[in-house]
DOBAGU-206826 format. One record per residue: residue in three letters; z, y, x of N, C-alpha, C, O in turn. Coordinates in steps of 0.001 Angstrom, whole numbers, plus 500000, padded with zeros to 6 digits. Layout:
<zatis>
ALAZYXZYXZYXZYX...
</zatis>
This chain:
<zatis>
GLY472213480348493513471149480772492642471656481668491523471026482669491182GLU472801481301490953473387482126489890473717483519490421473506484527489745PHE474238483551491644474584484841492243473336485686492474473328486873492150LEU472279485088493033471061485850493307470430486376492022469888487481491993GLU470505485575490962469942486023489694470728487183489100470185487996488352SER472015487251489439472847488315488869472711489628489611473185490657489132LEU472065489613490785471943490841491558471063491853490830469985491501490351PRO471509493104490741470667494138490143469622494596491156469617494158492306ASP468751495473490713467861496121491672468715496945492623469434497852492204LEU468628496621493904469553497243494857469152498692495118467975498984495331PRO470124499594495100469828501006495332469548501265496804469859500424497647PRO468972502408497125468757502743498536470088503029499224471070503405498585GLY470094502841500543471294503105501324472076501835501560472377501093500625GLN472404501586502819473070500324503178474403500160502455474710499077501956LYS475194501226502397476503501135501762476371500909500263477108500107499688ASN475443501607499629475241501425498192474811500002497872475230499429496866ARG473961499428498743473525498046498523474705497088498656474840496139497884ALA475561497354499654476723496481499850477647496530498635478144495493498196ILE477882497723498089478732497857496910478101497150495706478805496527494911ALA476765497248495571476084496575494460476232495056494565476424494378493555VAL476145494528495776476325493085495983477769492687495654478010491650495038LEU478719493523496072480117493256495754480338493210494245481038492333493741MET479741494152493533479896494183492085479350492909491452479962492350490543ALA478194492452491935477612491225491397478512490025491666478705489176490795ALA479063489960492881479961488850493216481254488931492411481789487913491972TYR481747490143492225482985490352491465482830489858490027483750489256489474ARG481678490111489428481462489727488036481426488213487855481631487724486744LEU481169487466488922481169486005488834482566485407488942482747484217488686LEU483553486214489318484913485709489474485579485525488118485301486284487190PRO486447484537487988487267484457486773488204485654486700488484486288487717SER488683485961485521489443487198485300490687487293486173491042488378486634GLU491363486140486407492583486203487211492276486578488659493090487234489309LEU491116486173489173490736486562490532490240488000490570490445488694491566GLN489596488455489514489218489861489453490455490746489549490449491768490236GLY491508490346488858492753491110488936493329491144490331493874492164490750MET493218490041491061493724489995492430492910490891493364493468491496494279VAL491597490983493143490770491898493941491255493321493753491395494069494721MET491511493697492504491980495057492222493366495291492808493642496358493358LEU494232494299492689495591494428493198495598494633494708496241495551495215LEU494876493768495424494850493863496878494116495125497326494522495778498288GLY493033495464496624492269496646496995493035497935496834492692498939497459ALA494074497932496003494870499131495780496036499263496758496729500280496747ALA496264498260497598497397498319498538497281499550499435496207499836499964PHE498364500263499602498348501517500363497958501296501818497372502179502444ALA498280500123502362497972499833503763496704499003503921496396498569505031GLY495966498772502848494765497955502920495037496469502863494110495660502881GLY496299496110502795496698494711502710498187494644502441498872495666502429ALA498683493441502225500105493269501930500490491823502166499650490923502165SER501774491625502366502283490268502530502249489534501199502225490146500132GLU502246488233501286502279487416500070503508487757499240503430487825498014GLU504632487971499896505870488255499177505775489572498411506162489640497244LEU505264490620499059505149491898498361504161491796497207504402492361496140LEU503055491085497402502086490921496324502713490209495125502364490497493981CYS503627489291495381504345488642494276505225489658493555505275489671492325ASP505918490508494307506758491535493688505920492502492856506337492925491778VAL504748492844493356503895493829492685503231493229491451503121493889490417SER502789491979491558502030491363490465502898490625489460502508490456488304GLY504080490181489898504913489353489040504515487896489039505079487102488286ALA503543487524489877503079486133489936504026485280490766504647485769491709ARG504133484013490417504908483087491225504197482860492558502969482914492611PRO504953482603493649504321482459494966503209481424494997502165481665495602GLU503411480268494354502384479223494414501123479646493655500013479278494038VAL501295480414492588500134480891491821499385481950492614498159481914492716LEU500137482894493176499487483958493940498761483391495149497641483804495449ARG499386482450495845498739481874497027497439481174496656496442481305497367ARG497438480447495576496219479758495157495102480766494857493944480539495207ARG495451481853494224494442482866493897493954483596495150492761483862495296MET494872483912496038494465484623497250493622483727498143492672484201498767GLU493946482456498216493122481534498999491711481452498427490746481307499177ALA491585481542497106490257481528496483489480482790496860488271482731497082LEU490174483932496933489499485176497347489080485107498815488004485581499177VAL489924484520499655489566484361501069488333483479501192487425483780501965ALA488300482390500431487162481480500488485870482155500046484787481785500499ARG485980483139499168484799483849498670484496485119499461483548485835499138GLY485284485404500485484989486535501359485502487880500882485178488904501484PHE486296487908499813486833489178499335488055489628500132488415490805500107ALA488685488709500828489893489024501577489948488143502814489241487141502919SER490795488537503740491069487700504909492571487473504981493361488291504509GLU492947486362505572494362486022505695494742486012507158493995485527508008ARG495907486551507438496456486490508791497940486179508690498519486196507604SER498542485898509827499974485622509871500675486791510548500317487176511661VAL501664487348509882502469488435510442503921487976510455504507487711509405TYR504495487884511646505848487339511803505950485960511152506991485603510600GLY504870485194511219504882483836510694504724483734509194504813482635508646GLU504492484846508509504343484846507060502912485246506687502285486035507394PRO502392484703505577501018485029505176500867486488504762501706487044504052TYR499781487088505222499474488487504943497990488563504623497164488019505356PHE497652489232503538496271489292503072495727490709503192496421491682502897VAL494473490811503631493837492105503888492508492154503150491748491185503142ALA492242493290502534490940493508501902490025494214502894490446495144503582HIS488774493770502966487784494477503778487680495913503279487880496178502093SER487368496835504179487319498249503804486359498505502648486636499347501793LEU485220497785502607484274497964501503484832497408500194484602497978499127VAL485565496298500275486192495750499074487236496721498553487362496925497345ARG487977497313499461488987498286499048488328499496498384488786499972497346GLU487258499982498990486558501131498412485989500782497037486086501567496093PHE485398499597496940484855499144495658485949499053494598485782499543493482ALA487073498423494953488152498220493985488708499555493498488934499733492301GLN488930500488494413489509501762494003488522502585493189488920503273492249ALA487230502522493538486224503235492743486136502634491337486015503361490351PHE486198501311491255486144500629489961487348501029489106487199501378487935LEU488541500975489703489754501336488971489740502801488562490166503153487462ARG489251503647489451489181505076489132488236505314487956488520506120487071GLY487113504602487960486164504747486866486732504279485530486371504808484479LYS487617503292485571488258502791484360489550503542484035490240503219483068LYS489871504558484862491112505347484715492343504443484798493309504613484053ARG492286503478485723493405502547485896493951502539487310494848501752487612LEU493432503398488193493891503373489576495369503737489668496132503044490341ASN495781504805489008497189505214489081498106504152488485499234503971488943THR497621503453487463498417502369486875498625501242487875499716500682487974MET497563500912488623497689499857489625498583500309490771499408499532491251LEU498433501552491215499276502059492295500743502096491862501640501891492679ALA500980502357490582502357502393490085503037501036490242504259500966490369ARG502252499960490235502852498635490450503461498543491846504522497948492033TYR502780499136492822503335499132494174504578500019494251505531499694494959LEU504570501123493534505749501990493530506940501292492890508085501606493215GLN506691500363491996507776499587491395508191498421492283509376498104492384GLY507207497776492931507504496582493712508114496852495075508941496072495546LEU507720497943495716508217498214497069509732498390497133510359497794498009PRO510357499179496249511824499286496320512530497955496107513566497694496720VAL511974497111495241512557495774495036512516494984496338513502494358496729TYR511383495020496994511195494324498268512162494853499320512784494075500043VAL512290496187499407513149496795500430514609496458500176515339496121501108ARG515039496545498928516447496231498635516772494779498983517866494482499464ARG515833493887498744516082492474499034516367492245500514517186491397500868HIS515692493001501376515766492708502801516670493658503600516919493418504782THR517156494717502977518087495586503707519533495137503535520419495618504241GLY519775494235502619521147493799502377521641492755503355522812492379503310GLU520774492277504240521146491206505163520902491642506605519854492204506925LEU521886491375507478521735491642508910521123490405509547521828489556510091ASP519808490317509472519130489093509864517748489446510381517050490264509782LEU517343488831511500516051489162512106514890488838511195513888489553511209ASP514989487782510400513903487445509491513715488549508457512583488907508132HIS514801489083507945514708490179506986514124491426507652513343492149507034TYR514498491681508907513943492842509613512434492669509818511677493636509727ASN512001491436510096510564491184510238509823491481508936508747492079508943ARG510416491052507814509778491290506517509652492793506243508625493252505744LEU510696493549506568510656494994506364509629495649507289508866496517506863SER509615495230508555508658495804509510507224495598509038506378496477509199THR506958494434508455505608494122507984505111495153506987503928495490506985GLU506000495658506136505570496523505043505832498010505282505677498812504361VAL506226498396506502506390499825506784505093500602506523505169501691505954PRO503894500100506911502674500851506584502491501091505093502042502165504693ASN502831500104504260502736500321502819503788501315502337503524502096501422MET504967501296502936505995502279502579505515503699502883505701504610502077LEU504900503877504043504443505208504429503289505668503537503246506823503112GLY502357504756503259501252505111502368501740505440500972501246506373500339ALA502709504678500492503279504960499176504017506289499179504015507010498181GLY504655506616500317505334507900500424504377509064500289504678510050499616LEU503211508952500934502185509992500802501757510144499344501700511252498810HIS501462509024498722501009509069497328502076509676496426501772510509495571ALA503325509260496617504407509757495767504593511264495932504779511982494950ALA504542511739497175504711513173497403503585513975496769503820515031496181ARG502359513470496891501199514191496337501224514236494815500637515133494211HIS501896513279494195501901513209492734503272513529492142503527513246490972GLY504146514117492946505433514562492433506387513452492049507290513670491241LYS506206512266492608507068511132492270508206511036493297508311510062494042LEU509039512057493314510089512126494326511210511136494048511931510752494968ASP511371510718492798512382509700492505512060508400493231512966507689493665PHE510765508086493365510387506891494126510839507028495574511390506085496141LEU510612508187496178511010508383497577512512508228497736512970507650498722ARG513274508726496799514738508578496878515135507120496721516023506631497419GLU514472506424495798514781505009495583514407504171496800515091503201497127LEU513314504550497471512865503791498641513766504032499842514083503095500575THR514182505281500053514942505612501258516421505243501156517071505023502177GLN516959505174499936518397504929499807518841503630500488519808503661501250PRO518180502487500250518625501280500961518332501329502457519061500728503246LEU517277502036502858516992502158504286518047503001504988518357502772506157ASP518598503980504269519636504827504864520835504008505317521495504360506295THR521118502921504616522287502112504959522113501390506285523083500867506833THR520883501354506813520623500656508076520373501627509224519936501220510301LEU520652502917508994520334503920510005521237503809511223520765503944512352ASP522527503566511016523461503472512139523494502071512742523674501909513949GLU523321501081511907523205499705512388522325498944511413522333499221510213GLY521579498000511918520693497257511051519239497575511318518868497931512437PHE518417497449510295516968497468510454516444498744511118515799498669512164VAL516707499899510537516134501143511068516584501377512495515780501755513347ALA517867501156512766518398501404514105517813500433515128517405500849516212LEU517768499155514795517339498156515770515833498144515973515363497877517079ARG515069498426514926513610498424515046513049499821515337511834499995515429ARG513919500797515479513553502161515885512570502822514914511570503410515325PHE512873502712513636512052503373512623512690504684512148512428505133511032GLU513529505300512996514156506570512608513131507653512268513322508361511279PRO512031507818513055511063508870512697510411508644511336510189509593510584GLU510103507385511019509477507097509735510427507404508573510020507982507565LEU511691507013508725512658507291507668512888508794507535512977509316506424ALA512984509484508663513174510935508616512007511622507919512193512593507186TRP510800511106508156509621511714507525509625511493506019509261512395505265LEU510034510302505565510126510061504127511134511015503487510906511514502385HIS512244511265504175513206512251503676512594513651503674512839514440502761TYR511810513949504683511167515252504778510241515480503585510162516594503066LEU509543514436503150508644514565502009509396514892500722508860515554499834ILE510634514428500626511428514763499440511676516268499381511626516875498311GLU511944516860500543512211518300500604510922519111500581510873520180499972TYR509885518615501235508631519363501369507449518448501040506725518034501945PRO507244518129499764506158517211499386504772517710499772503853516902499909ASN504592519012499951503281519534500358502880519058501750501707519128502115ALA503847518575502528503534518063503866502662516813503792502087516406504800ALA502556516199502615501689515019502467500245515352502811499490514467503212ASP499850516604502661498476516992502995498171516832504478497004516840504870TYR499206516685505311499006516558506756499045515113507214499013514847508415GLY499113514160506269499007512755506615500319512120507013501380512741506964VAL500215510846507413501409510079507768502121510723508954501509511011509982LEU503416510941508791504306511572509769503963513044510019504519513661510927GLY503051513609509221502729515024509360503800515889508716504401515512507710GLU504029517050509307504966518013508752504288519365508645503274519619509295LEU504853520224507823504262521539507629504276522316508939505257522250509681PRO503199523056509240503208523886510444504233524999510311504567525399509195PRO504734525503511421505729526589511342505125527808510662503982528180510926GLN505907528423509786505467529600509061506112530845509677507262530792510114PRO505379531965509717505985533196510225507105533643509307506950533658508086GLU508220534001509891509358534440509107509142535874508651508678536723509412THR509488536126507395509469537492506865510813537765506220511621536856506033ALA511035538971505895512332539348505299512526538666503962513659538386503571ASP511424538388503240511538537801501904511478536275501946511997535591501064GLN510838535765502983510547534333503007511761533501503380511924532399502857GLY512596533979504243513698533167504734513225532191505767512138532344506323ASP514037531177506037513701530230507091512584529309506642512601528796505523ALA511614529100507517510542528145507267511048526746507602511955526601508423PRO510488525734506992510911524361507325510677524069508801509648524432509371ALA511647523411509397511535523097510829510483522031511033510243521205510153VAL509858522051512195508878521053512565509424520279513755509796520860514775ALA509467518958513607509986518134514697509038518192515881509293517563516908
</zatis>
């Protein structure tokens, strides 16, 4: 009843109505759960492992799990198991709502910056060990690494790309990248450092070949 009373006059259009309902439900959440909606909604891959969310938020695992379980119970997120570890996903509409809300408050880049800080910490933790469990943890977050790479290239944050790729480079000949065959993904992240404009072509996209001229010199190679 409290929820129904809080609903505004719903605007026309199915999507607009869904966003309005989300906003009403969001306003009923306690502040700590509102923060978790924004955190999860900003994930580059649309979701993240419990461990990465702890790195990004600074929350203790037991605190984060309790909050995420509350969001799952309220329908803001879903939980799945990836390599036996908890992984939380925001519905596409929740993600759109969260990013629009953050953008309107001029806080989206601030929230995304948390992932740019947390991802290298996560990667360094798991590249230092030759262990299948660590490789599973890294594999889980490759989509977030790639999404963060796109964002970093588009916003000139090349230091993040260098910080992210440096520990992965140590596993190129043996270890995670070599055994899990993520050489193309790592090569593409390096490519973005040299040619950040390639981010406009999406994940694993590279610049199209350019016609050579006497003044232009060699165009970047395309794999």
